[in-house]
C-alpha positions as CSV (number, residue, x, y, z in Angstrom):
1,M,10.0,3.2,-6.6
2,K,7.1,1.7,-5.9
3,V,4.9,2.5,-2.9
4,K,2.6,0.2,-1.8
5,S,-0.3,0.9,1.0
6,K,-3.2,-0.8,2.9
7,I,-6.0,1.3,4.6
8,E,-8.5,-0.1,6.8
9,L,-11.6,1.8,7.7
10,R,-13.8,0.2,10.1
11,F,-17.2,1.3,10.7
12,K,-20.0,1.1,13.6
13,T,-22.5,-1.1,11.3
14,A,-21.8,-2.9,8.1
15,K,-24.8,-0.9,6.8
16,D,-22.6,2.1,7.4
17,A,-19.7,0.6,5.8
18,Q,-21.9,-0.5,2.7
19,I,-23.0,2.8,2.3
20,T,-19.9,4.3,2.2
21,Y,-17.9,1.7,0.1
22,E,-20.7,2.1,-2.6
23,T,-20.5,5.5,-2.4
24,L,-16.6,5.8,-2.8
25,E,-16.0,3.2,-5.1
26,V,-17.5,5.1,-8.3
27,D,-14.6,7.6,-7.4
28,N,-12.3,4.8,-6.9
29,E,-12.6,2.5,-9.7
30,N,-9.4,1.7,-11.8
31,F,-7.2,3.6,-8.9
32,L,-7.6,1.6,-5.7
33,D,-8.2,-2.1,-5.2
34,S,-11.0,-2.2,-2.2
35,K,-12.9,-4.7,-0.7
36,L,-15.8,-4.6,1.7
37,K,-16.4,-7.2,4.2
38,N,-18.6,-7.0,7.1
39,N,-18.2,-3.3,8.5
40,T,-14.8,-2.6,7.1
41,I,-13.8,-1.5,4.0
42,T,-10.0,-2.3,2.8
43,Y,-8.0,0.1,0.4
44,E,-4.5,-1.2,-1.6
45,I,-3.0,1.5,-3.1
46,D,-0.1,0.8,-5.5
47,S,2.0,4.1,-6.8
48,E,5.1,4.7,-8.3
49,S,6.0,7.6,-5.9
50,L,5.2,8.9,-2.3
51,T,4.0,12.1,-3.6
52,T,1.2,10.1,-5.2
53,T,0.9,7.7,-2.7
54,L,-0.1,10.5,0.1
55,A,-2.4,12.7,-2.4
56,T,-4.2,9.6,-2.8
57,I,-4.5,8.8,0.6
58,D,-5.7,12.7,1.5
59,D,-8.3,12.0,-0.8
60,L,-9.5,9.3,0.2
61,I,-9.8,10.5,4.1
62,A,-11.4,13.5,2.7
63,C,-14.1,11.8,1.1
64,E,-14.7,9.3,3.8
65,I,-15.0,12.0,6.7
66,L,-17.9,13.6,4.0
67,G,-19.6,10.1,3.7
68,E,-19.5,10.0,7.5
69,K,-21.5,13.1,7.7
70,I,-23.8,12.2,5.2
71,I,-24.6,9.4,7.4
72,S,-24.7,11.0,10.9
73,I,-27.2,13.6,8.9
74,K,-29.5,10.5,7.6
75,K,-29.8,9.1,11.2
């Protein structure tokens, strides 16, 4: 079974989005298709199973939360 998902993360500023994008891109390269536009990061996930998709989404959200915490500390 093929599972496709799309996640959009919107940030308060384009700078916050860029910081998060650049931080997560290293880990996501070759696993997710990601795009940064203004204050929004869009991730497209193609997987062969729902379990893998959910694990990928869980990891992505956990990393994004950590990125938000780092951004808030720097401000």
